[in-house]
C-alpha positions as CSV (number, residue, x, y, z in Angstrom):
1,M,-25.2,92.2,77.0
2,T,-22.8,95.0,77.3
3,V,-24.0,98.5,78.4
4,D,-23.1,99.9,75.0
5,E,-25.3,97.3,73.3
6,F,-28.1,97.9,75.7
7,I,-28.0,101.7,75.1
8,Y,-27.8,101.2,71.3
9,R,-30.9,98.9,71.3
10,V,-32.9,101.2,73.6
11,N,-32.0,104.2,71.4
12,I,-33.0,102.4,68.2
13,L,-36.3,101.2,69.7
14,T,-37.0,104.6,71.1
15,T,-36.4,106.2,67.6
16,N,-38.5,103.5,65.8
17,N,-41.4,103.0,68.3
18,L,-41.6,106.2,70.3
19,K,-40.7,108.6,67.3
20,G,-37.5,109.6,69.1
21,N,-39.4,110.8,72.2
22,F,-36.5,110.3,74.7
23,E,-38.3,112.5,77.2
24,L,-41.1,109.9,77.4
25,L,-38.4,107.2,77.6
26,S,-36.8,109.0,80.5
27,K,-40.0,109.0,82.5
28,H,-40.4,105.3,82.1
29,A,-36.7,104.2,82.2
30,H,-37.3,102.3,85.4
31,S,-39.2,99.6,83.4
32,L,-35.9,98.8,81.5
33,F,-34.1,97.6,84.5
34,D,-34.2,94.6,87.0
35,G,-32.2,93.4,90.0
36,M,-29.1,95.3,90.8
37,A,-29.5,97.5,87.8
38,L,-32.9,98.7,89.1
39,A,-31.4,99.5,92.5
40,W,-28.7,101.5,90.8
41,F,-31.4,103.3,88.7
42,W,-33.3,104.3,91.9
43,R,-30.1,105.6,93.5
44,Y,-29.4,107.6,90.4
45,H,-33.0,108.9,90.3
46,R,-32.8,110.0,93.9
47,Q,-29.8,112.2,93.0
48,H,-31.4,113.5,89.7
49,D,-35.1,114.3,89.8
50,D,-35.4,115.2,86.2
51,I,-33.6,112.5,84.1
52,D,-32.0,113.6,80.8
53,W,-31.4,110.5,78.6
54,M,-28.0,111.6,77.4
55,T,-26.7,112.4,80.9
56,F,-28.4,109.2,82.2
57,T,-26.6,107.0,79.5
58,N,-23.3,108.5,80.4
59,A,-23.8,107.7,84.1
60,L,-24.9,104.2,83.0
61,R,-21.7,103.7,81.0
62,K,-19.6,104.9,83.9
63,Q,-21.3,102.4,86.2
64,Y,-21.3,99.3,84.0
65,K,-18.9,99.7,81.2
66,V,-16.0,97.2,81.2
67,D,-12.9,98.9,79.9
68,Y,-11.8,96.2,77.5
69,S,-9.5,97.5,74.7
70,D,-9.6,96.0,71.2
71,F,-6.4,94.3,72.1
72,D,-8.2,92.5,75.0
73,I,-11.1,91.5,72.9
74,L,-9.0,90.2,70.1
75,D,-7.0,88.2,72.7
76,D,-10.2,86.7,74.0
77,I,-11.2,85.8,70.3
78,C,-8.0,84.2,69.6
79,R,-8.2,82.0,72.8
80,R,-11.8,81.0,72.3
81,K,-11.8,77.5,70.9
82,Q,-14.8,75.7,69.5
83,R,-16.0,73.2,72.1
84,Q,-16.8,69.6,71.3
85,N,-20.5,70.0,72.0
86,E,-20.8,73.2,69.9
87,N,-21.8,73.2,66.3
88,F,-20.2,75.8,64.0
89,D,-23.1,78.2,64.0
90,E,-23.2,78.4,67.8
91,Y,-19.5,79.0,67.9
92,L,-19.6,81.6,65.1
93,D,-22.5,83.5,66.9
94,I,-20.2,83.8,70.1
95,I,-17.2,85.0,68.0
96,S,-19.5,87.4,66.2
97,A,-20.8,88.9,69.5
98,M,-17.2,89.3,70.5
99,T,-16.2,91.1,67.3
100,D,-19.1,93.4,67.6
101,K,-17.5,94.9,70.7
102,L,-14.4,96.0,68.7
103,K,-14.0,99.7,68.1
104,I,-12.0,99.0,65.0
105,P,-13.3,96.0,63.1
106,V,-11.1,93.1,62.1
107,S,-10.8,92.1,58.4
108,D,-12.9,89.3,57.2
109,I,-9.8,87.3,56.1
110,D,-8.1,87.8,59.5
111,L,-11.3,86.7,61.3
112,C,-11.5,83.7,59.0
113,E,-7.9,82.6,59.8
114,T,-8.5,83.0,63.6
115,I,-11.7,81.0,63.5
116,I,-10.1,78.3,61.5
117,R,-7.3,77.9,64.0
118,N,-9.8,77.5,66.8
119,L,-12.1,75.0,65.2
120,K,-12.3,71.4,66.3
121,T,-9.3,69.4,65.0
122,E,-11.4,67.1,62.8
123,I,-13.0,70.1,61.0
124,R,-9.6,72.0,60.7
125,H,-8.2,68.8,59.1
126,E,-11.1,68.8,56.5
127,L,-10.4,72.5,55.6
128,L,-6.6,72.1,55.4
129,H,-6.3,72.2,51.6
130,L,-9.1,74.6,50.9
131,D,-8.4,78.3,50.1
132,I,-11.0,79.9,52.2
133,T,-10.9,83.8,52.2
134,S,-14.2,84.7,54.0
135,V,-16.3,83.9,56.9
136,S,-19.3,83.1,54.7
137,Q,-17.3,80.7,52.5
138,L,-15.9,79.1,55.8
139,R,-19.5,78.8,57.1
140,K,-20.5,77.0,53.8
141,E,-17.6,74.5,54.0
142,V,-18.1,73.7,57.6
143,R,-21.8,73.2,57.1
144,K,-21.0,70.7,54.4
145,H,-18.6,68.9,56.7
146,E,-21.2,68.9,59.6
147,K,-23.9,67.5,57.3
148,F,-21.6,64.8,55.9
149,M,-20.6,63.7,59.4
150,K,-24.3,63.7,60.5
151,D,-25.2,61.6,57.4
152,L,-22.2,59.2,58.1
153,H,-23.3,58.9,61.7
154,A,-26.9,58.0,60.5
155,I,-25.5,55.4,58.2
156,D,-23.3,53.9,60.9
157,S,-26.3,53.8,63.3
158,R,-28.4,51.9,60.7
159,K,-25.6,49.4,60.1
160,T,-25.1,48.7,63.8
161,S,-28.9,48.2,64.2
162,K,-29.1,45.9,61.3
163,G,-26.1,43.9,62.6
164,R,-27.7,43.4,65.9
165,I,-31.0,42.1,64.4
166,S,-29.3,39.7,62.1
167,E,-27.0,38.5,65.0
168,L,-30.2,37.8,67.0
169,K,-31.8,36.0,64.1
170,G,-28.7,33.9,63.6
171,Q,-28.4,33.1,67.2
172,D,-32.1,32.1,67.3
173,V,-31.5,29.7,64.4
174,E,-28.5,28.2,66.0
175,D,-30.4,27.6,69.3
176,Y,-33.0,25.6,67.4
177,T,-30.7,23.5,65.3
178,F,-30.2,19.9,66.4
């Protein structure tokens, strides 16, 4: 999780659950951290007795923010291919998490084109002649393909199983024939 995402979530939870009492949050901020981040918190606390949440989050950003530009993020998105063991929803979740980091959002049509280019070859082949203009439409079409492939695999498995049984029966009959 990025530092900005972490701060966003803590801010929302504080607003919703602590009625915006950031002073109370600041007193118990140590409970938000673990490992190296907790060690950093205590070093920060040693230098600042009274923690102000806004000042603290600025220091947290300086310590942990990775300075990726939108260009860098888009480059990562363009290079991220769907892996053989990944279903579409898993792949889309990863891409969505990457696009959430963008300062300037990418258009749905551009994102859709990028995702299609990076799908598994067999899925791209199935989508070749479809006019897909949104990520939701792409998700619908890929899910249909994945379901079809799953059903096809199940049918093939049953045919293979039946073939083996009948082969055994045929072999048993031949063994006992004189």
